N, CA, C, O and the ligand as a Tripos MOL2 file, in Angstrom:
@<TRIPOS>MOLECULE
protein
  253   251    64     0     0
PROTEIN
NO_CHARGES

@<TRIPOS>ATOM
      1 N         -58.0360  -10.9570   13.4510 N.3       1 MET1
      2 CA        -56.5980  -11.1390   13.1590 C.3       1 MET1
      3 C         -55.8100  -11.1360   14.4780 C.2       1 MET1
      4 O         -55.9210  -10.1960   15.2650 O.2       1 MET1
      5 N         -55.0350  -12.1640   14.7110 N.am      2 ASP2
      6 CA        -54.2760  -12.1900   15.9670 C.3       2 ASP2
      7 C         -52.8930  -11.5750   15.7670 C.2       2 ASP2
      8 O         -52.5410  -11.1060   14.6840 O.2       2 ASP2
      9 N         -52.1350  -11.5970   16.8430 N.am      3 GLU3
     10 CA        -50.8560  -10.8980   16.8290 C.3       3 GLU3
     11 C         -49.8600  -11.4950   15.8290 C.2       3 GLU3
     12 O         -49.0790  -10.7740   15.2090 O.2       3 GLU3
     13 N         -49.9030  -12.8250   15.6820 N.am      4 ALA4
     14 CA        -48.9890  -13.4930   14.7600 C.3       4 ALA4
     15 C         -49.2430  -13.0420   13.3220 C.2       4 ALA4
     16 O         -48.3050  -12.8430   12.5500 O.2       4 ALA4
     17 N         -50.5040  -12.8870   12.9760 N.am      5 ASP5
     18 CA        -50.8490  -12.4270   11.6310 C.3       5 ASP5
     19 C         -50.3130  -11.0280   11.3780 C.2       5 ASP5
     20 O         -49.7850  -10.7210   10.3090 O.2       5 ASP5
     21 N         -50.4660  -10.1990   12.3840 N.am      6 ILE6
     22 CA        -49.9930   -8.8230   12.2330 C.3       6 ILE6
     23 C         -48.4860   -8.7930   12.0250 C.2       6 ILE6
     24 O         -47.9790   -8.0370   11.1960 O.2       6 ILE6
     25 N         -47.7730   -9.6190   12.7830 N.am      7 THR7
     26 CA        -46.3230   -9.6570   12.6620 C.3       7 THR7
     27 C         -45.9070  -10.1610   11.2800 C.2       7 THR7
     28 O         -45.0070   -9.6050   10.6510 O.2       7 THR7
     29 N         -46.5750  -11.2220   10.8180 N.am      8 ALA8
     30 CA        -46.2300  -11.7810    9.5140 C.3       8 ALA8
     31 C         -46.4780  -10.7610    8.4110 C.2       8 ALA8
     32 O         -45.6890  -10.6270    7.4760 O.2       8 ALA8
     33 N         -47.5760  -10.0560    8.5380 N.am      9 GLU9
     34 CA        -47.9040   -9.0690    7.5190 C.3       9 GLU9
     35 C         -46.8810   -7.9410    7.4950 C.2       9 GLU9
     36 O         -46.4760   -7.4560    6.4380 O.2       9 GLU9
     37 N         -46.4780   -7.5420    8.7010 N.am     10 ARG10
     38 CA        -45.4970   -6.4690    8.7900 C.3      10 ARG10
     39 C         -44.1610   -6.9100    8.1970 C.2      10 ARG10
     40 O         -43.4960   -6.1450    7.4990 O.2      10 ARG10
     41 N         -43.7790   -8.1580    8.4850 N.am     11 LEU11
     42 CA        -42.5310   -8.7030    7.9460 C.3      11 LEU11
     43 C         -42.5660   -8.7200    6.4260 C.2      11 LEU11
     44 O         -41.6020   -8.3500    5.7560 O.2      11 LEU11
     45 N         -43.7000   -9.1590    5.9050 N.am     12 GLU12
     46 CA        -43.8480   -9.2610    4.4570 C.3      12 GLU12
     47 C         -43.6910   -7.8950    3.7970 C.2      12 GLU12
     48 O         -43.0370   -7.7500    2.7640 O.2      12 GLU12
     49 N         -44.3100   -6.9060    4.4240 N.am     13 ARG13
     50 CA        -44.2210   -5.5540    3.8780 C.3      13 ARG13
     51 C         -42.7830   -5.0370    3.9460 C.2      13 ARG13
     52 O         -42.2980   -4.3770    3.0280 O.2      13 ARG13
     53 N         -42.1160   -5.3570    5.0600 N.am     14 GLU14
     54 CA        -40.7240   -4.9250    5.2360 C.3      14 GLU14
     55 C         -39.8240   -5.5700    4.1800 C.2      14 GLU14
     56 O         -38.9500   -4.9170    3.6100 O.2      14 GLU14
     57 N         -40.0520   -6.8600    3.9290 N.am     15 MET15
     58 CA        -39.2710   -7.5670    2.9120 C.3      15 MET15
     59 C         -39.4660   -6.9310    1.5370 C.2      15 MET15
     60 O         -38.5050   -6.7230    0.7970 O.2      15 MET15
     61 N         -40.7050   -6.6290    1.2100 N.am     16 ALA16
     62 CA        -41.0000   -6.0200   -0.0880 C.3      16 ALA16
     63 C         -40.2950   -4.6740   -0.2190 C.2      16 ALA16
     64 O         -39.7770   -4.3240   -1.2800 O.2      16 ALA16
     65 N         -40.2890   -3.9290    0.8840 N.am     17 ARG17
     66 CA        -39.6500   -2.6230    0.8710 C.3      17 ARG17
     67 C         -38.1410   -2.7760    0.6470 C.2      17 ARG17
     68 O         -37.5420   -2.0420   -0.1380 O.2      17 ARG17
     69 N         -37.5360   -3.7480    1.3530 N.am     18 LEU18
     70 CA        -36.1060   -3.9610    1.2170 C.3      18 LEU18
     71 C         -35.7550   -4.3980   -0.2020 C.2      18 LEU18
     72 O         -34.7750   -3.9310   -0.7810 O.2      18 LEU18
     73 N         -36.5610   -5.2940   -0.7500 N.am     19 LEU19
     74 CA        -36.2970   -5.7740   -2.1040 C.3      19 LEU19
     75 C         -36.3910   -4.6310   -3.1000 C.2      19 LEU19
     76 O         -35.5690   -4.5180   -4.0100 O.2      19 LEU19
     77 N         -37.3970   -3.7870   -2.9230 N.am     20 ALA20
     78 CA        -37.5520   -2.6630   -3.8320 C.3      20 ALA20
     79 C         -36.3610   -1.7250   -3.7210 C.2      20 ALA20
     80 O         -35.8790   -1.1940   -4.7220 O.2      20 ALA20
     81 N         -35.8910   -1.5250   -2.4930 N.am     21 MET21
     82 CA        -34.7460   -0.6430   -2.2790 C.3      21 MET21
     83 C         -33.5020   -1.1740   -2.9710 C.2      21 MET21
     84 O         -32.7120   -0.4190   -3.5370 O.2      21 MET21
     85 N         -33.3460   -2.4960   -2.9120 N.am     22 ARG22
     86 CA        -32.1540   -3.0880   -3.5340 C.3      22 ARG22
     87 C         -32.3600   -3.2770   -5.0340 C.2      22 ARG22
     88 O         -31.4530   -3.7300   -5.7330 O.2      22 ARG22
     89 N         -33.5130   -2.9440   -5.5180 N.am     23 ARG23
     90 CA        -33.8380   -3.1120   -6.9370 C.3      23 ARG23
     91 C         -33.4800   -4.5210   -7.3840 C.2      23 ARG23
     92 O         -32.7520   -4.7230   -8.3560 O.2      23 ARG23
     93 N         -34.0080   -5.4800   -6.6500 N.am     24 ALA24
     94 CA        -33.6180   -6.8640   -6.8570 C.3      24 ALA24
     95 C         -34.3240   -7.4650   -8.0570 C.2      24 ALA24
     96 O         -34.9720   -8.5060   -7.9540 O.2      24 ALA24
     97 N         -34.1960   -6.8130   -9.1700 N.am     25 VAL25
     98 CA        -34.6990   -7.3920  -10.4020 C.3      25 VAL25
     99 C         -33.5250   -7.9630  -11.1760 C.2      25 VAL25
    100 O         -32.3880   -7.5310  -10.9850 O.2      25 VAL25
    101 N         -33.7830   -8.9240  -12.0410 N.am     26 GLY26
    102 CA        -32.7260   -9.4320  -12.8870 C.3      26 GLY26
    103 C         -32.1600  -10.7500  -12.4080 C.2      26 GLY26
    104 O         -32.7430  -11.4160  -11.5540 O.2      26 GLY26
    105 N         -31.0330  -11.1170  -12.9570 N.am     27 PRO27
    106 CA        -30.4900  -12.4580  -12.7770 C.3      27 PRO27
    107 C         -29.8210  -12.6670  -11.4290 C.2      27 PRO27
    108 O         -29.6290  -11.7270  -10.6570 O.2      27 PRO27
    109 N         -29.4760  -13.8980  -11.1680 N.am     28 GLN28
    110 CA        -28.7550  -14.2390   -9.9540 C.3      28 GLN28
    111 C         -27.2970  -13.7970  -10.0700 C.2      28 GLN28
    112 O         -26.7750  -13.6640  -11.1770 O.2      28 GLN28
    113 N         -26.6370  -13.5670   -8.9280 N.am     29 PRO29
    114 CA        -25.2200  -13.2240   -8.9610 C.3      29 PRO29
    115 C         -24.3910  -14.3820   -9.5140 C.2      29 PRO29
    116 O         -24.7000  -15.5490   -9.2730 O.2      29 PRO29
    117 N         -23.3550  -14.0530  -10.2460 N.am     30 THR30
    118 CA        -22.5230  -15.0870  -10.8630 C.3      30 THR30
    119 C         -21.0990  -15.0630  -10.3260 C.2      30 THR30
    120 O         -20.2890  -15.9110  -10.7000 O.2      30 THR30
    121 N         -20.7790  -14.1100   -9.4570 N.am     31 GLY31
    122 CA        -19.4040  -13.9580   -8.9890 C.3      31 GLY31
    123 C         -18.6300  -12.9710   -9.8360 C.2      31 GLY31
    124 O         -17.4710  -12.6680   -9.5550 O.2      31 GLY31
    125 N         -19.2800  -12.4700  -10.8810 N.am     32 GLU32
    126 CA        -18.6710  -11.4580  -11.7280 C.3      32 GLU32
    127 C         -19.6570  -10.3190  -11.9230 C.2      32 GLU32
    128 O         -20.8700  -10.5170  -11.8610 O.2      32 GLU32
    129 N         -19.1270   -9.1210  -12.1600 N.am     33 CYS33
    130 CA        -19.9900   -8.0080  -12.4920 C.3      33 CYS33
    131 C         -20.7660   -8.3460  -13.7570 C.2      33 CYS33
    132 O         -20.1820   -8.7350  -14.7680 O.2      33 CYS33
    133 N         -22.0770   -8.1970  -13.6960 N.am     34 LEU34
    134 CA        -22.9190   -8.5720  -14.8340 C.3      34 LEU34
    135 C         -22.7420   -7.6240  -16.0060 C.2      34 LEU34
    136 O         -23.1770   -7.9070  -17.1220 O.2      34 LEU34
    137 N         -22.0980   -6.4940  -15.7380 N.am     35 TRP35
    138 CA        -21.9210   -5.5380  -16.8250 C.3      35 TRP35
    139 C         -20.5170   -5.5920  -17.4070 C.2      35 TRP35
    140 O         -20.3680   -5.6810  -18.6260 O.2      35 TRP35
    141 N         -19.4790   -5.5400  -16.5690 N.am     36 CYS36
    142 CA        -18.1140   -5.4550  -17.0930 C.3      36 CYS36
    143 C         -17.2900   -6.7140  -16.8500 C.2      36 CYS36
    144 O         -16.1690   -6.8210  -17.3460 O.2      36 CYS36
    145 N         -17.8380   -7.6820  -16.0830 N.am     37 GLY37
    146 CA        -17.1350   -8.9450  -15.9210 C.3      37 GLY37
    147 C         -16.0810   -8.9550  -14.8310 C.2      37 GLY37
    148 O         -15.3590   -9.9400  -14.6680 O.2      37 GLY37
    149 N         -15.9910   -7.8790  -14.0940 N.am     38 GLU38
    150 CA        -15.0380   -7.8080  -12.9890 C.3      38 GLU38
    151 C         -15.3540   -8.8640  -11.9300 C.2      38 GLU38
    152 O         -16.5120   -9.0080  -11.5370 O.2      38 GLU38
    153 N         -14.3410   -9.6070  -11.4590 N.am     39 PRO39
    154 CA        -14.6010  -10.5910  -10.3930 C.3      39 PRO39
    155 C         -15.1150   -9.9110   -9.1300 C.2      39 PRO39
    156 O         -14.5980   -8.8760   -8.7100 O.2      39 PRO39
    157 N         -16.1500  -10.5140   -8.5290 N.am     40 LEU40
    158 CA        -16.7710   -9.9170   -7.3540 C.3      40 LEU40
    159 C         -16.9100  -10.9400   -6.2530 C.2      40 LEU40
    160 O         -16.7910  -12.1450   -6.4720 O.2      40 LEU40
    161 N         -17.1690  -10.4230   -5.0490 N.am     41 ALA41
    162 CA        -17.5410  -11.3040   -3.9540 C.3      41 ALA41
    163 C         -18.8540  -11.9940   -4.3040 C.2      41 ALA41
    164 O         -19.7010  -11.4160   -4.9840 O.2      41 ALA41
    165 N         -19.0220  -13.2310   -3.8390 N.am     42 PRO42
    166 CA        -20.2990  -13.9240   -4.0790 C.3      42 PRO42
    167 C         -21.4690  -13.0840   -3.5920 C.2      42 PRO42
    168 O         -21.3670  -12.3740   -2.5920 O.2      42 PRO42
    169 N         -22.5720  -13.1720   -4.3050 N.am     43 ARG43
    170 CA        -23.8330  -12.4990   -3.9680 C.3      43 ARG43
    171 C         -23.8680  -11.0730   -4.4760 C.2      43 ARG43
    172 O         -24.9300  -10.4520   -4.4530 O.2      43 ARG43
    173 N         -22.7570  -10.5290   -4.9310 N.am     44 LEU44
    174 CA        -22.8140   -9.2180   -5.5810 C.3      44 LEU44
    175 C         -23.0320   -9.4310   -7.0680 C.2      44 LEU44
    176 O         -22.6070  -10.4380   -7.6350 O.2      44 LEU44
    177 N         -23.6930   -8.4790   -7.6850 N.am     45 ARG45
    178 CA        -23.9800   -8.6260   -9.1160 C.3      45 ARG45
    179 C         -23.2840   -7.5670   -9.9560 C.2      45 ARG45
    180 O         -23.0440   -7.7640  -11.1470 O.2      45 ARG45
    181 N         -22.9650   -6.4470   -9.3310 N.am     46 TRP46
    182 CA        -22.2580   -5.4040  -10.0700 C.3      46 TRP46
    183 C         -21.1280   -4.8590   -9.2250 C.2      46 TRP46
    184 O         -21.1930   -4.9110   -7.9970 O.2      46 TRP46
    185 N         -20.0880   -4.3350   -9.8660 N.am     47 CYS47
    186 CA        -18.9330   -3.8460   -9.1270 C.3      47 CYS47
    187 C         -19.1510   -2.4110   -8.6750 C.2      47 CYS47
    188 O         -18.4310   -1.9250   -7.8030 O.2      47 CYS47
    189 N         -20.1260   -1.7270   -9.2500 N.am     48 SER48
    190 CA        -20.3410   -0.3290   -8.8990 C.3      48 SER48
    191 C         -21.7600    0.0670   -9.2670 C.2      48 SER48
    192 O         -22.4030   -0.5920  -10.0840 O.2      48 SER48
    193 N         -22.2490    1.1480   -8.6640 N.am     49 PRO49
    194 CA        -23.5820    1.6490   -9.0490 C.3      49 PRO49
    195 C         -23.6510    2.0080  -10.5220 C.2      49 PRO49
    196 O         -24.7050    1.8820  -11.1470 O.2      49 PRO49
    197 N         -22.5300    2.4570  -11.0810 N.am     50 GLU50
    198 CA        -22.5190    2.8200  -12.5050 C.3      50 GLU50
    199 C         -22.7800    1.5940  -13.3710 C.2      50 GLU50
    200 O         -23.5660    1.6460  -14.3170 O.2      50 GLU50
    201 N         -22.1100    0.4850  -13.0360 N.am     51 CYS51
    202 CA        -22.3250   -0.7390  -13.8110 C.3      51 CYS51
    203 C         -23.7730   -1.2060  -13.6690 C.2      51 CYS51
    204 O         -24.3890   -1.6490  -14.6390 O.2      51 CYS51
    205 N         -24.3100   -1.1040  -12.4520 N.am     52 ARG52
    206 CA        -25.7060   -1.5010  -12.2510 C.3      52 ARG52
    207 C         -26.6370   -0.6390  -13.1040 C.2      52 ARG52
    208 O         -27.5530   -1.1460  -13.7510 O.2      52 ARG52
    209 N         -26.3890    0.6600  -13.0930 N.am     53 ASP53
    210 CA        -27.2510    1.5540  -13.8660 C.3      53 ASP53
    211 C         -27.1460    1.2650  -15.3570 C.2      53 ASP53
    212 O         -28.1590    1.2380  -16.0550 O.2      53 ASP53
    213 N         -25.9220    1.0480  -15.8530 N.am     54 ASP54
    214 CA        -25.7500    0.7350  -17.2730 C.3      54 ASP54
    215 C         -26.4590   -0.5630  -17.6250 C.2      54 ASP54
    216 O         -27.1380   -0.6660  -18.6460 O.2      54 ASP54
    217 N         -26.2840   -1.5580  -16.7480 N.am     55 TRP55
    218 CA        -26.9280   -2.8390  -16.9940 C.3      55 TRP55
    219 C         -28.4380   -2.6770  -17.0240 C.2      55 TRP55
    220 O         -29.1120   -3.2260  -17.8950 O.2      55 TRP55
    221 N         -28.9730   -1.9100  -16.0540 N.am     56 GLU56
    222 CA        -30.4240   -1.7230  -15.9840 C.3      56 GLU56
    223 C         -30.9470   -0.9950  -17.2160 C.2      56 GLU56
    224 O         -32.0160   -1.3230  -17.7300 O.2      56 GLU56
    225 N         -30.2000   -0.0170  -17.6810 N.am     57 ARG57
    226 CA        -30.6070    0.7030  -18.8870 C.3      57 ARG57
    227 C         -30.6560   -0.2560  -20.0700 C.2      57 ARG57
    228 O         -31.6240   -0.2810  -20.8290 O.2      57 ARG57
    229 N         -29.5980   -1.0430  -20.2120 N.am     58 ASP58
    230 CA        -29.5400   -1.9940  -21.3200 C.3      58 ASP58
    231 C         -30.6660   -3.0230  -21.2010 C.2      58 ASP58
    232 O         -31.3190   -3.3710  -22.1850 O.2      58 ASP58
    233 N         -30.8750   -3.4970  -19.9790 N.am     59 HIS59
    234 CA        -31.9180   -4.4930  -19.7420 C.3      59 HIS59
    235 C         -33.2900   -3.9230  -20.0920 C.2      59 HIS59
    236 O         -34.1020   -4.5950  -20.7270 O.2      59 HIS59
    237 N         -33.5460   -2.6820  -19.6770 N.am     60 ALA60
    238 CA        -34.8460   -2.0430  -19.9260 C.3      60 ALA60
    239 C         -35.0620   -1.8830  -21.4270 C.2      60 ALA60
    240 O         -36.1790   -2.0360  -21.9220 O.2      60 ALA60
    241 N         -33.9770   -1.5700  -22.1500 N.am     61 ARG61
    242 CA        -34.0890   -1.3760  -23.5820 C.3      61 ARG61
    243 C         -34.4770   -2.6780  -24.2780 C.2      61 ARG61
    244 O         -35.2630   -2.6910  -25.2250 O.2      61 ARG61
    245 N         -33.8890   -3.7950  -23.7680 N.am     62 ARG62
    246 CA        -34.1530   -5.0770  -24.4050 C.3      62 ARG62
    247 C         -35.5040   -5.6590  -24.0160 C.2      62 ARG62
    248 O         -36.0780   -6.4640  -24.7500 O.2      62 ARG62
    249 N         -36.0100   -5.2450  -22.8480 N.am     63 ALA63
    250 CA        -37.2490   -5.8530  -22.3300 C.3      63 ALA63
    251 C         -38.4580   -5.3760  -23.1280 C.2      63 ALA63
    252 O         -39.5850   -5.7790  -22.8400 O.2      63 ALA63
    253 ZN        -18.6250   -3.6110  -13.4080 Zn       64 ZN64
@<TRIPOS>BOND
     1     1     2 1
     2     2     3 1
     3     3     4 2
     4     3     5 am
     5     5     6 1
     6     6     7 1
     7     7     8 2
     8     7     9 am
     9     9    10 1
    10    10    11 1
    11    11    12 2
    12    11    13 am
    13    13    14 1
    14    14    15 1
    15    15    16 2
    16    15    17 am
    17    17    18 1
    18    18    19 1
    19    19    20 2
    20    19    21 am
    21    21    22 1
    22    22    23 1
    23    23    24 2
    24    23    25 am
    25    25    26 1
    26    26    27 1
    27    27    28 2
    28    27    29 am
    29    29    30 1
    30    30    31 1
    31    31    32 2
    32    31    33 am
    33    33    34 1
    34    34    35 1
    35    35    36 2
    36    35    37 am
    37    37    38 1
    38    38    39 1
    39    39    40 2
    40    39    41 am
    41    41    42 1
    42    42    43 1
    43    43    44 2
    44    43    45 am
    45    45    46 1
    46    46    47 1
    47    47    48 2
    48    47    49 am
    49    49    50 1
    50    50    51 1
    51    51    52 2
    52    51    53 am
    53    53    54 1
    54    54    55 1
    55    55    56 2
    56    55    57 am
    57    57    58 1
    58    58    59 1
    59    59    60 2
    60    59    61 am
    61    61    62 1
    62    62    63 1
    63    63    64 2
    64    63    65 am
    65    65    66 1
    66    66    67 1
    67    67    68 2
    68    67    69 am
    69    69    70 1
    70    70    71 1
    71    71    72 2
    72    71    73 am
    73    73    74 1
    74    74    75 1
    75    75    76 2
    76    75    77 am
    77    77    78 1
    78    78    79 1
    79    79    80 2
    80    79    81 am
    81    81    82 1
    82    82    83 1
    83    83    84 2
    84    83    85 am
    85    85    86 1
    86    86    87 1
    87    87    88 2
    88    87    89 am
    89    89    90 1
    90    90    91 1
    91    91    92 2
    92    91    93 am
    93    93    94 1
    94    94    95 1
    95    95    96 2
    96    95    97 am
    97    97    98 1
    98    98    99 1
    99    99   100 2
   100    99   101 am
   101   101   102 1
   102   102   103 1
   103   103   104 2
   104   103   105 am
   105   105   106 1
   106   106   107 1
   107   107   108 2
   108   107   109 am
   109   109   110 1
   110   110   111 1
   111   111   112 2
   112   111   113 am
   113   113   114 1
   114   114   115 1
   115   115   116 2
   116   115   117 am
   117   117   118 1
   118   118   119 1
   119   119   120 2
   120   119   121 am
   121   121   122 1
   122   122   123 1
   123   123   124 2
   124   123   125 am
   125   125   126 1
   126   126   127 1
   127   127   128 2
   128   127   129 am
   129   129   130 1
   130   130   131 1
   131   131   132 2
   132   131   133 am
   133   133   134 1
   134   134   135 1
   135   135   136 2
   136   135   137 am
   137   137   138 1
   138   138   139 1
   139   139   140 2
   140   139   141 am
   141   141   142 1
   142   142   143 1
   143   143   144 2
   144   143   145 am
   145   145   146 1
   146   146   147 1
   147   147   148 2
   148   147   149 am
   149   149   150 1
   150   150   151 1
   151   151   152 2
   152   151   153 am
   153   153   154 1
   154   154   155 1
   155   155   156 2
   156   155   157 am
   157   157   158 1
   158   158   159 1
   159   159   160 2
   160   159   161 am
   161   161   162 1
   162   162   163 1
   163   163   164 2
   164   163   165 am
   165   165   166 1
   166   166   167 1
   167   167   168 2
   168   167   169 am
   169   169   170 1
   170   170   171 1
   171   171   172 2
   172   171   173 am
   173   173   174 1
   174   174   175 1
   175   175   176 2
   176   175   177 am
   177   177   178 1
   178   178   179 1
   179   179   180 2
   180   179   181 am
   181   181   182 1
   182   182   183 1
   183   183   184 2
   184   183   185 am
   185   185   186 1
   186   186   187 1
   187   187   188 2
   188   187   189 am
   189   189   190 1
   190   190   191 1
   191   191   192 2
   192   191   193 am
   193   193   194 1
   194   194   195 1
   195   195   196 2
   196   195   197 am
   197   197   198 1
   198   198   199 1
   199   199   200 2
   200   199   201 am
   201   201   202 1
   202   202   203 1
   203   203   204 2
   204   203   205 am
   205   205   206 1
   206   206   207 1
   207   207   208 2
   208   207   209 am
   209   209   210 1
   210   210   211 1
   211   211   212 2
   212   211   213 am
   213   213   214 1
   214   214   215 1
   215   215   216 2
   216   215   217 am
   217   217   218 1
   218   218   219 1
   219   219   220 2
   220   219   221 am
   221   221   222 1
   222   222   223 1
   223   223   224 2
   224   223   225 am
   225   225   226 1
   226   226   227 1
   227   227   228 2
   228   227   229 am
   229   229   230 1
   230   230   231 1
   231   231   232 2
   232   231   233 am
   233   233   234 1
   234   234   235 1
   235   235   236 2
   236   235   237 am
   237   237   238 1
   238   238   239 1
   239   239   240 2
   240   239   241 am
   241   241   242 1
   242   242   243 1
   243   243   244 2
   244   243   245 am
   245   245   246 1
   246   246   247 1
   247   247   248 2
   248   247   249 am
   249   249   250 1
   250   250   251 1
   251   251   252 2
@<TRIPOS>SUBSTRUCTURE
     1 MET1         2 RESIDUE 1 A MET
     2 ASP2         6 RESIDUE 1 A ASP
     3 GLU3        10 RESIDUE 1 A GLU
     4 ALA4        14 RESIDUE 1 A ALA
     5 ASP5        18 RESIDUE 1 A ASP
     6 ILE6        22 RESIDUE 1 A ILE
     7 THR7        26 RESIDUE 1 A THR
     8 ALA8        30 RESIDUE 1 A ALA
     9 GLU9        34 RESIDUE 1 A GLU
    10 ARG10       38 RESIDUE 1 A ARG
    11 LEU11       42 RESIDUE 1 A LEU
    12 GLU12       46 RESIDUE 1 A GLU
    13 ARG13       50 RESIDUE 1 A ARG
    14 GLU14       54 RESIDUE 1 A GLU
    15 MET15       58 RESIDUE 1 A MET
    16 ALA16       62 RESIDUE 1 A ALA
    17 ARG17       66 RESIDUE 1 A ARG
    18 LEU18       70 RESIDUE 1 A LEU
    19 LEU19       74 RESIDUE 1 A LEU
    20 ALA20       78 RESIDUE 1 A ALA
    21 MET21       82 RESIDUE 1 A MET
    22 ARG22       86 RESIDUE 1 A ARG
    23 ARG23       90 RESIDUE 1 A ARG
    24 ALA24       94 RESIDUE 1 A ALA
    25 VAL25       98 RESIDUE 1 A VAL
    26 GLY26      102 RESIDUE 1 A GLY
    27 PRO27      106 RESIDUE 1 A PRO
    28 GLN28      110 RESIDUE 1 A GLN
    29 PRO29      114 RESIDUE 1 A PRO
    30 THR30      118 RESIDUE 1 A THR
    31 GLY31      122 RESIDUE 1 A GLY
    32 GLU32      126 RESIDUE 1 A GLU
    33 CYS33      130 RESIDUE 1 A CYS
    34 LEU34      134 RESIDUE 1 A LEU
    35 TRP35      138 RESIDUE 1 A TRP
    36 CYS36      142 RESIDUE 1 A CYS
    37 GLY37      146 RESIDUE 1 A GLY
    38 GLU38      150 RESIDUE 1 A GLU
    39 PRO39      154 RESIDUE 1 A PRO
    40 LEU40      158 RESIDUE 1 A LEU
    41 ALA41      162 RESIDUE 1 A ALA
    42 PRO42      166 RESIDUE 1 A PRO
    43 ARG43      170 RESIDUE 1 A ARG
    44 LEU44      174 RESIDUE 1 A LEU
    45 ARG45      178 RESIDUE 1 A ARG
    46 TRP46      182 RESIDUE 1 A TRP
    47 CYS47      186 RESIDUE 1 A CYS
    48 SER48      190 RESIDUE 1 A SER
    49 PRO49      194 RESIDUE 1 A PRO
    50 GLU50      198 RESIDUE 1 A GLU
    51 CYS51      202 RESIDUE 1 A CYS
    52 ARG52      206 RESIDUE 1 A ARG
    53 ASP53      210 RESIDUE 1 A ASP
    54 ASP54      214 RESIDUE 1 A ASP
    55 TRP55      218 RESIDUE 1 A TRP
    56 GLU56      222 RESIDUE 1 A GLU
    57 ARG57      226 RESIDUE 1 A ARG
    58 ASP58      230 RESIDUE 1 A ASP
    59 HIS59      234 RESIDUE 1 A HIS
    60 ALA60      238 RESIDUE 1 A ALA
    61 ARG61      242 RESIDUE 1 A ARG
    62 ARG62      246 RESIDUE 1 A ARG
    63 ALA63      250 RESIDUE 1 A ALA
    64 ZN64       253 GROUP 0 **** ****
């Protein structure tokens, strides 16, 4: 394994860690809070951690 492989592998692991931290499961951002419909900046999906948690609970129940 050469140095480039090691770097790519490390990057991949870092990406996975970041995604897990952001709990990037679920739908794409729509510009509105997915739980309460509050208008948001693009790329955000919830207006608050509470809305995210409620949404995740509801999502888990339906899944
Ligand atoms: Zn909300």
